[in-house]
N, C-alpha and C positions, 0 to 999 in steps of 0.2 A: 607522410602522415606520422604526430606522437606516439611510440607506444606508452600504455599508460601502466605506470609501476603497480609497487604495494607500497604501505606503511603501517608500522607496526603501533598496534594499541593493549600497552600493557601486557605483550607478548602475545599478542591475538594478530594473527597479519592480513590484515584489511588490504582491498583493491584503492589504491591512490585516488582524489576526487576525476570524475570526469568534465570536461571543458565544457565552462557557461560563458557565456556572453557575458563582456567588463561589467555590465551595467548590474551586475546579483553577485552575493556579498555571499558565497557558502560558508557552514558553522557547523560544528558537530553534534552538537548536547541541543533539544528540548529546550535550556533555561539561557541558549543564545538568540530564540526564537524570539520574534513579537507576535506571542499569543495576549490576547486583551479579553478582559472579561467581556461576556455577549452582550447584543442586543445594541450595541452602535456599529454602525456605518465599517469604522475604519473595521472592526472583528470581523465582520464580513466579508468586508476587501482582503484581511488579511488568510481569510476561510480560501476564498476561492484564488488567491495568489500561493498560496501553500498547496493544491490539490491540482493546481498549472503547474507546478516544479514538480510533482509528485507526477505525474503524468509523462513529462519531460522524462525523469529518471526512467520508469520505467520502461518507454520507449528506446532509449539506451539498451538496458538490460536485455532486451528481447531481440534488437541488433548485433548485438555483443555475442548473443547467445548465435546467431548465424554465421557471424563471423570467427568464430571459436570452435564452433562442433559442424565444421562442413562435412561428416562421415555420420552424419543425425540421421535418422532415418527420414524420406524427402517429404512425406505426407508432415513428421511436424516441423519439420522446416516452414513448410508450407505455411502451419498454424501460425507459428512467430512471425512469418511474412505480415500475414494478416493482422496481428495483434501492433505489429509495427506501424501498421495505416490506422486503427482506431486509437492508437494512444494517441498519432500523432492530430487526429481530425479532435481528441477530448483534447490537447493544447491548443487549439487553435478557434475552439468555441467557451474554452474557460479563458482566455485570453482576451474573445471576444468581448464578453461578460464585466471581464476587470475593468476593461474600457470603459463600459456604459456605466458600471457603479462608481466611476471617478479615480479609479486606479493606475496603474502602468504596473508593467514588467521590471523585478528589480527594485520593489517601492518597500519591500519586506525581505530581511533574509530568510536564505533557504538550507535544504540540507540533502543530502544526496547518500542517507544512509543506509537503504536498501541496494544501491547501487556498490556502497563498499564493502555490503555481508556478502550480498550474491555474488558480484563477479570475483571473489576470494576464491570461491568453490570451485574442484578441479571436473568435476561431471556435470553434463547436462541433466541429470537426473536430481542431481542436489542441487542445482537451479531452478530446476520447474520447483522441487518441492518447496524451495524458500522465498522465491518470489512471487508465483502463481499461486500456492496451494496453502501458502503461509502468509505472504503481505498483500497480495491483492485479495484472499479471501478475505482477510480483515478489514481492507478497506470494504468490502458490499456491506458488513457491520457499520462503519462509518460514516458510507454515503450512504444507505438508508435510512438513518438517522440524520442525516446532515437535513438532507433533502424534505423530509418532515419537518425540520425544524425552521427551516427558511419559507416555507408552505404554510407554518405557522404563524410566521410572521408577516406574511404576508408580500413576499417577495415572494412571487408564482416562476419568475422569470430563472433564476437561480436554481430552485427546485427541478423545473422541468429537465434543465443543462445536467445537474447529475443525477436524475431519472436517468437519463438516456445513455449517461457514462455508466452507471450501474448495469442494465441490460448487457451490454459491454464483457464486462470486467465476468458476469456470472458466466461468458461462455469463455475468456481467459483462466477461469478458474477449475471449468467443466473439462478441456482436451489437455490442461494438465494433470489431472485426476485421473482421466483415462491411460494418458502415453505412461503414469509412473508405472500402474498394474502393468501393461505392457510391457516395459522396458523390464520390471523386476519377474515378469513371469521367464522373461528371455533370460535373464541374469540374475540370481539368487541375491548377488554382491548387491544389487541397484539397493534395497531396503535397508543393509548397512552403510550404505555413503549416503540415504536419506536422513538417520538415525543421529550420524556424526553430524553432518548441515546443520538439523534442525538445534543438536546442544550446543554448537559451536555459535549457531543464532544466539541461543539463550543464557552464552557466557558472555556475550559481550552483547547485548541489551543490560545485564546485570550492572556492566562496567558504564556507561553512559545513562541507566536509568535517570529520575529525579526523583530526589526526596522530598516526604513531605516536608513543607515548608521553608524549600528554595523557591530565591525572588530569580525572575524571567529577565530579561535582559529591558523588558520595560516596567517593571516592578509588579509583576503580577503573582500572587501568592499559588507555589503550584504544589497540587497531592503527588504524594506516593504513586506511582508508576501503575503500580499492582493495582493502585485500588479509581484506578479513570479506565479499566476495560469499557469499551463498549459493549452495548446491549447483541445480544447474536443475534442478527439476519436468521431465522431459521429456514424461510421459507425459499431465498435465495442460495442457503445455502445447499438444497435436498433440489432445488436442480443446476446446482454445481454439481452434482455427485457426490455429496460426503452422505458416507452411511450414516445410518440411525443410531448405530452404536460411535463414530465422532461424532458426530452433532452431541449426543448425550454428553461426553468428555469436555467439548470444548463451553458447553454450557455450565459444567461444572467447574470448570476455571474461569468461568467468568461469574461467577455466587448465581448460578442461575438467573442471569439477569436475559431477557428476553423482548423482541421487536414482537413477536407472534399477541401476548395478549393485549396490546395497544391498539392494533391492526383489528383486532375481534372486538373490543369494544366499540370502535369507529366505526364500525360494517354492523354494528348489531347483531353479532354472532354468537349463542350463545356458549 
């Protein structure tokens, strides 16, 4: 089995890309991805393909944690093993849906950014804080919005697939929140490792972030990454056991964009 090493990005030590099937072309930045203008069949397929790839990466990260932290508490290792099973199911249902939509794996470029960042970190707490509590929590916001968009466009099948995935992601974020608190109670240095991990993530994000007006690989004009923060999925973040204070801070960073108001309007609640 080949050991996965590290790469340098402007002074930041990242994990080298994980293995992928030969049909995939792995890229580093969003400008190299094939994001299309919304509304076309091509754009819909690329969205499903991208999320399929992200689920493969999430599976890789959880599995790598099991390999590299054999002394982690047994209950935490079981949570990570369950996450591996969940992510593998997500890959299968998204791949099936992609084929139903007329697509195929490898049709579009993919990125393994979450792996490059998370697996460069040397503690289980830092990885939970980065992958589960940050990346997967952010995915809850994105997936909720996408499920609604596909539903609004009449694609009930893709919407249902994303809704099912979202239910699992809530648990992945929730167990990370619980375990981070437990680990921090036992060792206060965990909080410092978490803070350093999030700072590391922010620095690398800044290096790779898109700038307003950049054109991606298919000619779509991109916005500054700071202007494309998705609306916050408050309800599911509460289910994942973020505190009220944490949710408020997330809302502040997102410019107070929330999915709650739209949900209430559709349901006719005040």
